VORO-882793 format. One line per 10 residues: number of its first residue (from 0); for each residue x, y, z of C-alpha. Coordinates in Angstrom, 1 decimal. Each point is the difference from the previous one (the first is absolute). Layout:
<atoms>
NUM> X:Y:Z  ...
</atoms>
This chain:
<atoms>
0> 82.5:74.4:92.0  0.9:-2.5:-2.7  2.0:2.7:-1.8  1.8:1.0:3.1  0.1:-3.4:2.1  2.5:1.4:2.6  -2.2:2.9:1.1  -2.2:-2.1:2.2  3.0:-1.7:1.9  1.6:3.4:0.4
10> -3.3:1.5:1.5  -0.4:-3.1:2.2  3.6:0.4:1.4  -0.4:3.6:0.6  -3.4:-0.4:1.8  1.5:-2.5:2.3  3.0:2.1:0.9  -2.3:3.1:0.6  -2.4:-2.1:2.1  2.9:-1.2:2.3
20> 1.4:3.4:0.3  -3.4:1.5:0.9  -0.3:-2.5:2.8  3.3:1.0:1.4  -0.6:3.7:-0.2  -3.4:-0.4:1.8  1.8:-1.5:2.9  -1.8:-3.4:-0.6  1.7:-3.3:0.3  1.6:-0.6:-3.3
30> 0.3:-3.1:-2.1  2.9:-2.4:0.7  2.2:-1.4:-2.9  -1.5:-3.5:0.9  -3.6:1.3:-0.4  1.0:1.6:-3.2  1.7:-3.1:-1.5  -2.9:-2.2:1.1  -2.6:2.2:-1.7  2.1:0.1:-3.0
40> 0.2:-3.7:-0.3  -3.8:-0.3:0.6  -0.9:2.4:-2.7  2.6:-1.5:-2.3  -1.4:-3.4:0.2  -3.5:1.5:-0.9  1.5:1.7:-2.9  1.7:-3.1:-1.2  -3.2:-1.9:0.1  -1.9:2.7:-1.9
50> 2.6:0.3:-2.6  0.4:-3.7:-0.5  -3.9:-0.2:-0.4  -0.3:3.1:-2.2  -2.0:-0.3:-3.2  2.1:-0.8:-3.1  -1.1:1.5:-3.3  -0.5:-2.5:-2.8  -0.4:0.2:-3.7  -3.3:-2.0:0.0
60> -3.1:1.6:-1.5  -2.4:1.3:2.7  -3.1:-1.9:0.6  -3.0:1.9:-1.3  -3.1:-0.2:2.1  -3.2:1.3:-1.5  -2.5:1.7:2.5  -3.1:2.2:-0.6  0.9:3.6:-0.6  -2.4:1.0:2.8
70> 1.8:-2.1:2.6  3.3:0.9:1.8  3.2:-1.9:-1.1  0.9:-3.0:2.0  3.5:0.2:1.6  1.5:-3.5:0.2  1.4:-1.1:3.4  3.5:-0.4:-1.2  0.1:3.5:-1.3  -1.1:1.2:3.5
80> 2.8:-2.2:1.4  2.6:1.3:-2.3  -1.0:3.6:0.9  0.4:-1.1:3.7  3.4:-1.4:-0.5  1.2:3.1:-1.9  -1.1:2.2:2.9  1.5:-2.3:2.5  3.4:0.0:-1.8  0.1:3.7:-0.2
90> -1.1:0.5:3.6  2.4:-2.8:1.3  2.9:1.5:-1.9  -0.6:3.5:1.4  -0.4:-1.4:3.6  3.2:-2.1:-0.3  2.1:3.0:-1.0  -1.7:2.1:2.7  0.9:-2.7:2.6  3.5:0.1:-1.5
100> 0.1:3.7:0.5  -1.0:-0.5:3.7  2.8:-2.4:0.3  2.6:2.3:-1.5  -1.0:2.8:2.2  -0.1:-2.2:3.1  3.4:-1.5:-0.8  1.5:3.3:-0.6  -0.2:1.2:3.6  3.6:0.6:1.0
110> 1.4:-0.2:3.5  1.0:3.0:2.0  2.3:2.6:-1.7  3.7:-0.2:0.8  1.0:1.8:3.3  3.1:2.0:0.8  1.2:-0.1:3.6  0.2:3.8:0.1  -2.4:2.9:1.0  -1.3:2.3:-2.8
120> 2.3:2.9:-0.4  2.9:-1.8:1.3  3.5:0.2:-1.8  1.2:-3.3:-1.2  2.9:-1.5:-1.9  -1.7:-1.2:-3.2  1.7:-2.7:-2.1  -1.5:-1.7:-3.0  -0.2:-0.2:-3.7  -0.8:2.9:-2.4
130> -2.9:-1.2:-2.1  -1.0:3.2:-1.6  2.9:2.5:-0.7  -0.5:3.7:1.2  -1.2:2.6:-2.1  1.0:3.7:1.0  -2.8:2.6:-0.1  -1.2:3.0:2.0  2.8:0.0:2.5  -0.5:-3.7:0.8
140> 1.0:-3.4:-1.2  -2.2:-3.1:0.5  0.7:-3.8:-0.4  -1.3:-3.3:1.3  2.1:-2.1:2.4  -0.8:-3.7:0.5  0.9:-0.8:3.6  -1.0:-3.7:-0.4  -2.1:-2.0:-2.4  -3.4:1.7:-0.3
150> 0.9:2.9:2.5  0.8:3.2:-1.8  0.5:3.6:1.4  -0.4:3.1:-2.2  2.9:2.2:0.7  0.0:3.9:-0.6  3.2:2.0:0.2  -0.4:3.8:0.3  2.5:2.5:-1.4  0.5:3.6:0.6
160> -0.1:1.0:-3.7  -0.1:-1.7:-3.4  3.7:0.2:-0.5  0.9:-2.3:2.9  1.1:-3.4:-1.5  -2.4:-2.9:0.3  1.4:-3.3:1.0  1.3:-2.2:-2.8  -1.9:-3.1:0.7  -1.2:-2.7:-2.4
170> -2.3:-2.9:0.1  1.5:-2.9:1.9  2.3:2.0:2.3  0.2:-1.0:3.5  0.1:3.1:2.2  -0.1:1.1:3.6  -0.8:3.3:1.6  -1.8:1.7:2.7  -3.7:1.1:-0.4  -3.0:1.0:1.9
180> -2.6:-2.7:-0.4  -3.8:0.4:-0.1  -3.1:-2.0:-0.8  -2.4:1.4:-2.5  -3.5:0.8:1.2  -3.3:0.6:-1.7  -2.3:3.0:0.6  -2.9:-2.0:1.6  -3.0:1.6:-1.6  -2.7:-1.5:-2.2
190> 0.9:0.5:-3.7  3.7:0.5:0.7  2.6:-1.9:-2.2  1.6:-3.1:1.8  3.6:1.1:-0.3  1.3:-2.7:2.4  -1.6:-2.8:-2.1  1.4:1.6:-3.1  3.5:-0.3:1.4  -0.4:-3.4:1.5
200> -1.1:-1.4:-3.4  3.5:1.1:-1.0  1.5:-1.5:3.1  0.9:3.3:1.4  -0.7:0.2:3.6  2.2:3.0:1.3  1.3:3.3:-1.2  3.3:1.4:1.2  1.5:3.4:-0.4  3.7:1.4:0.3
210> 1.9:3.1:-0.9  1.4:0.0:-3.5  3.6:0.0:1.4  -0.5:-3.0:2.2  2.8:-2.6:-0.7  -1.3:-2.9:-2.0  2.5:-3.0:0.1  -0.1:-2.3:-2.9  0.8:-3.5:1.3  1.8:-2.8:-1.9
220> -2.1:-2.3:-2.2  -3.1:0.3:-2.2  -3.6:-0.8:0.4  -3.1:-0.2:-2.1  -0.4:-1.7:-3.3  2.0:0.6:-3.3  -3.1:0.5:-2.0  -1.3:2.8:2.4  3.5:1.5:0.0  -0.1:0.1:-3.8
230> -3.4:1.5:-0.1  0.9:2.7:2.5  3.1:0.8:-2.0  -2.2:0.6:-3.1  -2.3:2.0:2.0  2.6:2.2:1.6  1.6:0.4:-3.5  -3.4:1.2:-1.4  -0.5:2.6:2.9  3.7:1.2:-0.6
240> -0.7:0.3:-3.7  -3.0:2.2:0.7  2.1:2.3:2.2  2.5:0.3:-2.8  -2.8:0.7:-2.5  -1.6:2.6:2.2  2.7:1.7:1.9  -1.4:2.5:2.5  -3.7:-0.6:-1.1  -1.4:-1.6:3.1
250> -3.5:0.0:-1.4  0.8:-2.0:-3.1  2.4:-2.2:1.7  -2.5:-0.8:3.0  -3.0:-0.3:-2.2  1.6:-2.3:-2.7  1.7:-2.2:2.8  -3.6:-0.6:1.3  -1.5:-0.5:-3.3  2.5:-2.2:-1.7
260> 1.8:-1.8:2.8  -2.5:0.3:2.9  2.3:1.9:2.3  -2.4:2.2:1.9  2.4:1.2:2.7  1.0:2.8:-2.1  -3.5:1.1:-0.8  -1.3:3.2:1.6  -3.7:0.0:0.8  -0.4:3.6:-1.3
270> 1.0:-1.2:-3.4  -2.8:-2.5:-0.3  -2.8:2.1:1.5  -1.4:1.2:-3.5  -0.1:-3.6:-1.2  -1.8:-1.1:3.3  -2.6:2.6:-0.4  -0.8:-0.8:-3.6  -0.2:-3.7:0.7  3.0:-0.9:-2.1
280> 2.5:-0.8:2.7  -0.2:-3.7:-1.1  1.9:1.1:-3.1  3.0:0.8:2.2  0.1:-3.0:2.2  1.8:-2.9:-1.7  -2.7:-2.4:-1.2  -1.4:-2.2:-2.8  0.0:3.3:-2.2  3.7:0.3:0.0
290> 0.5:-3.8:-0.4  -2.3:0.1:-3.1  1.9:3.0:-1.4  3.2:-1.9:0.3  -1.5:-3.0:-1.7  -1.3:2.1:-2.9  3.5:1.3:-0.5  1.3:-3.5:0.1  -2.5:-1.1:-2.5  0.7:2.7:-2.3
300> 3.7:-1.0:-0.1  -0.9:-3.5:-0.6  -2.2:1.1:-2.8  2.9:2.0:-1.6  2.3:-2.9:0.5  -2.5:-2.5:-1.5  0.7:-2.6:2.7  -1.8:-3.2:0.4  -2.8:-1.0:2.5  2.1:-2.0:2.4
310> 2.9:2.6:0.2  -2.7:2.7:0.7  -1.6:-2.2:2.7  3.2:-0.7:1.9  1.4:3.6:-0.4  -3.3:1.5:1.2  -0.2:-2.0:3.1  3.7:0.5:0.8  -0.1:3.7:-0.5  -3.4:0.3:1.8
320> 1.2:-1.8:3.1  3.3:1.8:0.0  -1.8:3.3:0.0  -2.2:-1.2:2.6  3.0:-0.9:2.4  1.9:3.2:-0.8  -3.1:2.1:1.0  0.1:-1.6:3.4  -2.6:-2.7:-0.6  -2.8:2.6:0.3
330> -3.2:-1.9:0.5  -1.8:1.5:-3.1  2.9:-0.8:-2.3  0.2:-3.6:1.3  -3.6:-0.4:-0.6  0.4:1.3:-3.6  3.0:-2.3:-0.6  -2.1:-2.9:1.3  -2.7:0.9:-2.3  2.2:0.2:-3.0
340> 1.6:-3.3:0.8  -3.4:-1.7:0.0  -0.9:1.9:-3.2  3.1:-1.1:-1.9  -0.1:-3.5:1.2  -3.7:-0.3:-1.2  0.9:1.4:-3.4  3.1:-2.3:-0.1  -2.3:-3.0:0.2  -2.5:1.5:-2.5
350> -2.7:0.8:2.8  -2.1:3.1:-0.1  1.1:2.2:2.8  -3.1:1.8:1.2  0.8:3.0:2.1  -2.3:-0.9:2.8  1.3:-3.6:0.2  3.5:1.2:0.1  -1.0:2.5:2.8  -1.6:-2.8:1.9
360> 3.0:-2.4:-0.4  2.4:2.8:1.2  -2.3:0.7:3.0  -0.2:-3.6:1.1  3.8:-0.3:-0.1  0.6:3.1:2.2  -2.8:-0.9:2.4  1.5:-3.4:0.6  3.4:1.6:0.5  -1.4:2.7:2.4
370> -3.6:0.1:1.0  0.3:3.5:1.3  0.5:1.3:-3.5  -3.7:0.1:-0.3  -0.1:3.0:2.6  2.8:1.9:-1.6  -1.1:3.2:-1.7  2.4:-0.4:-2.9  -1.3:-3.6:-0.6  -3.6:1.2:0.0
380> 0.6:2.9:-2.3  2.1:-2.0:-2.4  -2.5:-2.9:-0.3  -2.9:2.4:-0.1  1.6:1.9:-2.9  0.8:-3.2:-2.0  -3.5:-1.4:0.7  -1.6:3.2:-1.2  1.9:-0.2:-3.2  -1.0:-3.6:-0.5
390> -3.7:0.3:1.3  -0.9:3.4:-1.6  2.6:1.5:-2.4  0.3:-3.1:-2.1  -3.6:-0.7:-0.4  -0.8:3.6:-0.7  2.8:0.3:-2.5  -0.8:-3.2:-1.7  -3.6:1.1:-0.4  1.0:3.5:-1.3
400> 3.5:0.9:-1.5  0.9:-3.8:-0.2  -2.7:-0.6:-2.6  1.3:2.6:-2.4  3.8:0.4:0.7  0.9:-3.3:-2.0  -1.4:1.5:-3.2  2.6:2.8:0.1  2.9:-2.1:-1.3  0.7:0.0:-3.8
410> -3.0:1.8:-1.1  0.9:0.0:-3.8  0.1:-3.7:0.0  -3.4:-1.2:-0.7  0.6:-3.6:0.9  1.6:0.7:3.3  -3.3:0.3:2.0  -1.8:-3.1:-1.1  0.6:-1.8:3.3  -1.1:2.9:2.1
420> -3.4:0.1:1.8  -2.9:1.5:-2.1  0.0:3.2:2.0  3.7:0.5:-0.6  -0.4:-0.8:-3.7  -2.8:2.6:-0.4  2.2:2.6:1.7  2.9:-0.9:-2.2  -2.1:0.5:-3.0  -1.1:3.6:1.3
430> 3.6:0.8:0.7  1.1:-1.0:-3.6  -2.8:2.1:-1.5  1.1:3.0:2.2  3.5:-0.4:-1.2  -1.2:-0.1:-3.7  -2.0:3.1:0.7  2.8:1.8:1.7  2.4:-1.0:-3.0  -2.6:1.3:-2.5
440> -0.3:3.3:1.8  3.7:0.7:0.8  1.7:-1.8:-3.0  2.0:-2.0:2.4  0.8:-3.7:-0.6  -2.5:-2.3:1.6  2.7:-1.6:2.0  0.9:3.3:1.6  -3.6:0.7:1.0  -0.4:-3.4:1.3
450> 3.1:0.4:2.1  -1.1:3.4:1.5  -3.5:-1.6:0.9  1.7:-3.0:1.7  2.3:2.3:2.1  -3.0:2.2:0.9  -2.2:-2.8:1.1  2.8:-1.7:1.9  0.6:3.3:2.0  -3.7:0.4:0.5
460> -0.2:-3.7:1.3  3.2:0.5:2.1  -1.4:3.0:1.9  -3.4:-1.8:0.2  1.6:-2.9:1.7  1.9:2.3:2.4  -3.2:1.7:0.9  -1.8:-3.3:0.7  2.8:-1.3:1.9  0.5:3.0:2.1
470> -3.9:0.3:0.7  -0.2:-3.6:0.9  3.0:0.4:2.4  -1.5:3.0:1.7  -3.2:-1.9:0.8  1.5:-3.5:0.7  2.7:1.3:2.2  -2.2:2.7:1.7  -0.6:-2.2:3.2  3.6:-1.0:0.9
480> 1.2:3.6:-0.9  -2.5:1.4:2.4  0.6:-2.5:2.7  3.8:0.3:-0.2  0.6:3.6:-1.1  -3.3:1.9:0.7  0.4:1.7:-3.3  -2.4:0.8:-3.0  1.5:2.2:-2.6  -2.4:1.4:-2.7
490> 3.2:0.3:-2.2  1.0:-3.6:0.4  -1.6:-1.2:-3.3  1.9:2.5:-2.2  3.1:0.2:2.1  0.5:-3.8:-0.4  -0.6:0.2:-3.7  2.9:2.4:-0.4  2.4:-1.0:2.8  -0.1:-3.9:-0.6
500> 1.2:0.3:-3.6  2.6:2.5:1.1  1.3:-2.4:2.8  -0.1:-2.9:-2.5  2.7:2.0:-1.8  2.0:0.9:3.0  0.5:-3.7:1.0  1.6:-1.4:-3.2  2.2:3.1:-0.6  1.0:0.1:3.6
510> 1.0:-3.6:0.0  1.8:0.5:-3.2  1.9:3.0:1.4  1.0:-2.0:3.0  1.2:-3.1:-2.1  2.0:2.1:-2.6  0.7:3.2:1.8  -1.4:2.1:-3.0  -0.7:3.5:1.0  -2.7:0.4:-2.7
520> -2.0:-2.7:1.3  0.3:1.3:3.5  -1.1:3.4:-1.3  -3.1:-1.5:-1.6  -1.0:-1.9:3.2  0.5:3.2:2.1  -2.0:2.1:-2.7  -2.9:-2.4:0.2  0.1:0.1:3.8  -0.1:3.7:0.1
530> -3.0:0.1:-2.5  -1.8:-2.5:2.3  0.6:2.3:2.8  -1.3:2.9:-2.0  -3.1:-1.8:-0.9  -0.8:-0.8:3.6  0.7:3.6:1.0  -2.4:1.2:-2.8  -2.8:-2.3:1.1  0.1:1.2:3.5
540> -0.6:3.5:-1.2  -3.4:-0.7:-1.3  -1.2:-3.3:1.4  -0.9:-0.4:3.6  1.2:-2.9:2.3  -2.3:-1.5:2.6  1.2:-1.7:3.1  -2.6:-2.6:0.7  -0.8:-1.8:3.4  -0.4:-3.7:0.2
550> -3.4:-1.2:-1.5  -2.4:-2.0:2.1  0.6:-3.8:-0.2  -3.3:-0.6:-1.8  0.9:2.4:-2.7  3.5:-1.5:-0.5  -1.5:-3.5:-0.3  -2.8:1.1:-2.3  2.4:1.9:-2.4  2.3:-3.2:-0.1
560> -3.0:-2.2:-0.7  -1.3:2.5:-2.7  3.4:-0.1:-1.8  -0.1:-3.8:0.1  -3.5:-0.2:-1.4  1.1:2.7:-2.6  3.0:-2.2:-1.0  -2.1:-3.1:-0.6  -2.8:2.0:-1.7  2.3:1.3:-2.7
570> 0.0:-3.5:-1.4  -3.7:-0.1:0.0  -1.6:2.9:-1.9  -3.5:-0.5:1.5  1.4:1.0:3.5  2.5:2.6:-1.1  -2.1:3.0:-0.2  -1.4:-0.8:3.6  3.2:-0.6:1.6  2.3:2.9:-1.4
580> -2.4:2.7:1.3  -0.1:-1.6:3.4  3.9:-0.2:0.3  0.3:3.6:-1.2  -2.6:1.1:2.6  1.8:-1.7:2.7  3.3:1.6:-1.2  -1.6:3.5:0.2  -1.4:-0.8:3.5  3.4:-1.1:1.1
590> 1.8:3.0:-1.3  -2.3:2.9:0.7  -2.6:-1.0:2.7  1.1:0.8:3.5  -1.3:-2.1:3.0  -0.5:1.3:3.6  3.2:-0.4:2.1  0.3:-2.8:2.6  -0.9:1.9:3.2  -2.6:-0.3:2.7
600> -2.6:2.8:-0.1  -0.8:1.4:3.4  3.4:-0.7:1.4  3.2:1.9:0.7  3.0:-2.0:-1.3  3.7:0.7:0.5  2.4:-2.4:-1.8  3.9:0.3:0.4  1.2:-1.2:-3.3  3.3:-2.0:0.3
610> 2.4:2.4:-1.9  3.1:-1.2:1.8  1.9:2.8:1.9  -2.6:2.8:-0.7  -3.6:1.0:0.4  -3.1:-0.4:-2.0  -3.5:0.0:1.6  -3.3:-0.6:-1.8  -3.0:1.5:1.9  -3.5:-1.0:-1.3
620> -2.7:2.2:1.4  -3.6:-1.1:0.9  -1.6:1.8:-3.0  2.6:-1.5:-2.5  2.5:2.8:-0.2  3.7:-1.3:-0.3  3.0:1.6:1.2  3.7:-1.1:-0.3  2.4:1.4:2.6  3.6:-0.2:-1.4
630> 1.0:-2.3:-2.6  3.3:-1.5:1.2  3.3:0.1:-1.9  3.5:-0.9:0.0  2.0:1.8:2.8  2.4:2.7:-1.2  3.5:0.2:1.6  1.1:3.4:-1.2  0.2:1.4:3.6  1.2:-3.2:1.8
640> 3.4:-1.8:0.1  -1.5:-3.1:-1.6  0.6:-0.1:-3.7  -2.2:-2.3:-1.9  -1.4:-0.2:-3.5  -3.6:-0.8:0.2  -1.4:-2.7:-2.3  -2.0:1.1:-3.0  -3.5:-0.4:1.5  -2.7:2.7:0.4
650> -1.8:-0.9:3.3  -3.0:2.0:-1.3  -0.3:-1.7:-3.3  1.2:-3.4:0.9  -1.4:-0.6:3.6  -2.8:2.4:0.8  -1.7:0.3:-3.2  -0.4:-3.8:-0.5  -1.5:-0.3:3.4  -2.5:2.7:-0.8
660> -0.8:-1.5:-3.4  -0.4:-3.5:1.7  -2.8:1.7:2.0  -1.5:1.4:-3.2  0.8:3.5:0.9  0.6:2.3:-2.9  -0.4:3.4:1.5  1.0:1.5:3.3  -1.9:3.0:1.5  3.0:1.3:2.1
670> 3.7:-0.8:0.2  1.9:1.3:3.0  3.7:1.0:0.1  1.0:-0.1:3.7  3.4:1.3:-0.8  2.5:0.1:-2.9  2.3:-3.0:1.0  0.5:-2.6:-2.7  -1.1:-2.9:2.1  -3.4:1.7:0.3
680> -0.7:1.7:-3.2  2.5:-1.5:-2.5  -2.7:-1.9:-1.6  -2.5:2.8:0.2  0.6:1.3:-3.7  -1.0:-3.4:-1.5  -3.0:-0.2:2.3  -1.3:3.4:-1.1  0.6:-0.9:-3.5  -1.9:-3.4:0.2
690> -2.9:1.0:2.2  -0.6:3.8:-0.7  -1.1:1.1:3.4  -2.1:3.0:0.4  2.1:1.6:2.8  3.4:-0.3:1.5  0.3:0.9:3.6  3.4:1.2:1.4  1.5:1.3:3.2  3.3:2.0:-0.1
700> 2.0:-0.6:-3.2  3.3:1.8:-0.6  1.3:-0.2:-3.5  1.6:-3.3:-1.0  0.4:-2.2:-3.0  -2.7:-2.4:0.9  -2.6:2.7:0.9  0.7:1.6:-3.4  -0.8:-3.4:-1.7  -3.2:-0.3:2.0
710> -1.1:3.6:-0.9  0.5:-0.9:-3.6  -2.0:-3.2:0.1  -2.8:1.8:1.8  0.0:2.8:-2.6  -0.2:-2.6:-2.8  -2.8:-2.0:1.6  -2.1:3.1:0.9  0.4:-0.7:3.7  -0.6:2.9:2.4
720> 2.7:0.6:2.7  -1.3:0.9:3.4  2.3:1.0:2.8  -1.4:-0.8:3.6  1.0:1.2:3.4  -1.0:-0.6:3.6  -3.5:1.1:1.0  -1.7:-0.9:-3.3  -3.0:-2.3:0.4  -2.4:-1.3:-2.6
730> -2.2:-3.0:-0.9  1.2:-2.4:-2.6  -1.7:-3.2:-1.2  -2.2:-0.5:3.0  2.8:0.6:2.5  1.6:3.0:1.7  3.6:1.2:-0.6  1.9:2.2:2.3  3.4:1.4:-1.0  2.5:0.0:3.0
740> 3.4:1.0:-1.8  1.8:1.8:-1.2  -0.7:3.0:2.1  -1.0:3.2:-1.9  3.3:1.7:1.2  2.1:-2.9:-0.9  2.8:1.0:-2.4  1.7:-2.8:-2.0  3.8:-0.1:-0.5  1.5:0.1:-3.5
750> -0.1:-3.8:-0.3  -2.9:-2.4:0.8  0.0:-1.2:3.7  -2.1:-2.5:1.9  -1.8:2.7:2.1  -1.5:1.4:-3.3  -2.5:-2.8:0.3  -3.6:0.5:-0.5  -1.8:-1.5:3.0  -3.7:-0.5:0.3
760> -2.6:-1.9:1.8  -2.9:-1.9:-1.6  -3.2:-0.5:2.2  -2.8:-2.3:-0.9  -2.5:-1.1:2.5  1.7:-0.6:3.4  3.4:-0.9:-1.7  3.0:2.4:-0.8  2.8:-0.8:-2.4  3.1:2.2:0.3
770> 2.5:0.3:-2.9  3.3:1.5:0.9  2.4:-0.1:-2.9  3.6:0.1:1.3  -0.5:2.6:2.7  2.6:-0.1:2.7  0.3:0.8:3.8  -0.3:3.8:-0.3  -3.5:-0.2:-1.8  -1.2:-2.8:2.1
780> 0.6:2.0:3.2  -1.6:3.1:-1.6  -3.2:-2.1:-0.7  0.1:-1.7:3.4  0.3:3.2:2.0  -1.6:2.5:-2.3  -3.1:2.1:0.5  -2.4:-2.9:-1.1  0.9:-3.2:1.7  0.3:-3.1:-2.2
790> -3.0:-2.4:0.2  0.3:-3.6:0.4  0.5:-1.7:-3.4  -0.8:-3.6:-0.9  2.3:-0.3:-2.9  3.5:1.7:-0.1  2.2:0.0:-3.1  3.3:-0.1:1.9  2.2:3.0:-1.3  3.3:-0.4:-1.6
800> -0.3:-4.0:-0.4  0.4:-0.6:3.7  3.3:2.1:0.3  1.2:1.1:3.5  -0.4:3.6:-1.1  -3.7:-0.3:0.4  -2.8:-1.8:1.9  1.1:1.5:3.3  -1.6:-1.1:3.3  -1.7:3.2:0.5
810> -1.6:-0.2:-3.5  -1.2:-3.7:0.5  -1.4:1.0:3.5  -2.0:2.8:-1.5  -1.4:-2.0:-2.9  -0.4:-3.4:1.7  -0.3:-1.9:-3.4  -1.5:-3.5:-0.2  1.7:-0.9:-3.3  3.3:1.2:-1.3
820> 0.9:-0.3:-3.8  3.7:-0.1:-0.8  1.0:0.2:-3.7  3.6:-1.2:-0.5  2.1:-2.4:-2.1  1.3:-3.4:0.7  3.6:0.1:1.5  0.2:3.7:-0.9  3.3:1.7:0.4  -1.4:2.4:2.6
830> -1.0:-3.0:2.3  -3.5:1.6:0.3  -2.1:-0.4:2.1  2.3:1.0:2.9  -0.2:-2.5:3.1  -0.7:2.9:2.2  -3.1:0.9:-1.9  -1.3:-3.6:-0.1  0.6:-0.1:3.8  -2.0:3.2:0.5
840> -2.9:-1.3:-2.0  0.1:-3.5:1.8  0.0:1.8:3.4  -3.2:1.8:-0.9  -1.6:-3.3:-1.4  -0.2:1.3:-3.5  -0.7:-2.5:-2.7  2.8:0.6:-2.5  -0.4:-0.9:-3.6  3.2:0.3:-2.1
850> 0.3:-0.4:-3.8  3.4:-1.5:0.2  -1.6:-2.9:2.0  -3.5:-0.2:-1.2  0.1:1.4:-3.5  -3.0:2.2:-1.0  -2.1:1.0:3.1  -3.5:1.2:0.0  -2.1:1.5:2.8  -3.7:0.6:-0.4
860> -2.6:1.7:1.9  -3.8:0.1:-0.4  -0.1:2.8:2.7  -0.9:-2.4:2.7  2.7:-2.9:-0.1  3.3:-0.5:-1.5  1.4:-2.9:-2.0  3.3:-0.6:-1.7  1.7:-2.5:-2.4  3.5:-0.4:-1.2
870> 2.0:-1.5:-2.9  0.9:-3.0:2.0  -3.6:-1.2:0.8  -2.3:2.3:-2.2  -2.8:-1.0:2.4  -1.7:2.8:1.9  0.4:0.2:3.7  -2.8:1.9:1.8  0.8:2.0:3.0  -2.7:1.3:2.3
</atoms>
């Protein structure tokens, strides 16, 4: 710790913040700011006492005490006291910073979010200050409007086509217009991204939508700051320059806008899929890599200009922070700029700027500014990346290539290497002998031979360092990559080795093109970008990609501990060969070993996943088989009067799959497509690709775009498609399944309809679960008054999200359900469930569980008794 003295304070601060947050998440009574402050003061006093009484080194000769060789050495009392004081100093410093972290986290608790006196979906006259100018893309324009200080609404304007003029708004404009206001909501499932908190940290508390032709009145007067106005002027100018450099090329324009300026609103998710699957998506997101590339270009220009140290320092800081501001204050770039500032200031005062120390100083600054940064995925990945370089790459390189690379300069100068280490001097002699031998063989001048040898070994060491860095990154970042992205790519090592250097060329040439307007520089940046994509596509052809569920907590902690032990052991050779194999074994276990899913054997479980306005049900059977009925999706409006542009989110990939991975599920036995409507099966292609089910069960499916995608995904995953109809009965997973609809004689229309739904009954012990899809009144009456009367069911998945077209009185009287599950979205535009349906259920004393109210809902049967739990309580309620 003496070489990186700030590491211990950073670890203490992070520990305290994490501990306070853990108490809050467990529903326990958290720490108060007064308690945190008091604990900090107490431990600080202990630390001050220990530090003031610490042992001070002197230049006096040590006292020699003779003792017989066969007797143990005598430890003096003062030496024991000194060791105790050292341990007390270290422990009290750690505890002081941990208490300070608790204090920070407790003091961070904010009051309630600002509230608008309006209902969700109500049309209001919005008036405020434009704090992020609009960007036009994909028939829409989006900007941020600050209603009051710390209360921002994200506004989306929708256009009929790309040729419609976007509003000419700038930062600082005061505007007024009519828009429909909504509050953002999370999908309330374990493992789901907290979108509401993400927006709240940006002080965004509402979203608003309006037609593109809505009149926007620009009011008199200006708002905002002059500095931000200047920054947004530069940023807008950079985006406009990109549009002029790449006219009509939406791919190059959108990708380079994201890579160079951090403008991701033009980025199409399809463009980045190859990079995601090869584990190189981080190269696209503006980050420290892009910042480093810009600083390299700047350093090269300073070298050519032969400028002094102080001008380089000031210019580097100015350009670095200006780029940080223009890129939208992206957190990774802000952290990189902060680290550069600490590094340059240390060098200015002739201090050795050790990487881990700079990292710890930057981390302390950001945690003091916002303690919640600790739980941000970007923060964790950025710091894990830099920490891996400092803890692993630097020691490995120093112990290998770092010993020999200094010997490569001026090989023909025999006096040049006298100050090098003995190993480097010996290597230098060998290289000179090799140069002399080549000169004798080829008759070339010895200086030429030495030059060729130097270039050859520099290339070898360069690629060696890339291989070491890429390998270390794959291992050190494995845990956060699996937890946040659930991806492990066998091609990640080689793909990063190729794509990172290419992207390092894209950034400086792209910025040069923006600054100068030079077409040739833009062409180089575009060419490197295309080559990067080609590399990613090529890797996907031969290297498999694995989607990995969440590891057990014990494995995650063990792997993290193994990395820490390995990092410390690299400095001590006697522990190195024991720690490294353990860390590699833990990495292999984390990546390739699959653990049993989190289900209760011997029980039938039906979970309604919160997918908003849609359906997705997970059924876990008594013998462990897993079935997913529908996979949610964004509602399509092709056949309705409502015209909306859905957000770029794949419910199957971004909502359903993370929930399944959170339960350590990596394979499904069966997926069921109730009917081919987007809100039921829009996420099915992603689910099939991620979980490779053995079978896909369907009812009546007329041709449609979404069904074609599902068929293609099933064919690629080797999934067998099985069509079911009324009358089929079979055992599955320890339960009995009976298909009730569609009828054998049912003929679907040319497009998917609700009555295409596959309806089936699951029986286990004395309980029955009825899954209905979106069947409407006609099918309900056929089942209610058919040849085979409907039995009493314990759990009814209410059809069509509680629409008034379903759940007729006759059907409910026949089935007499005890529980009703309704899957619908909060404040959905269809106003589901309909009050009439809720009234019918209440009249029959049916316990209704709704995903828009409760979040995720689980009902479980052991064949004798029922229990349920919801996302609000997560505590099981047993029902006899």
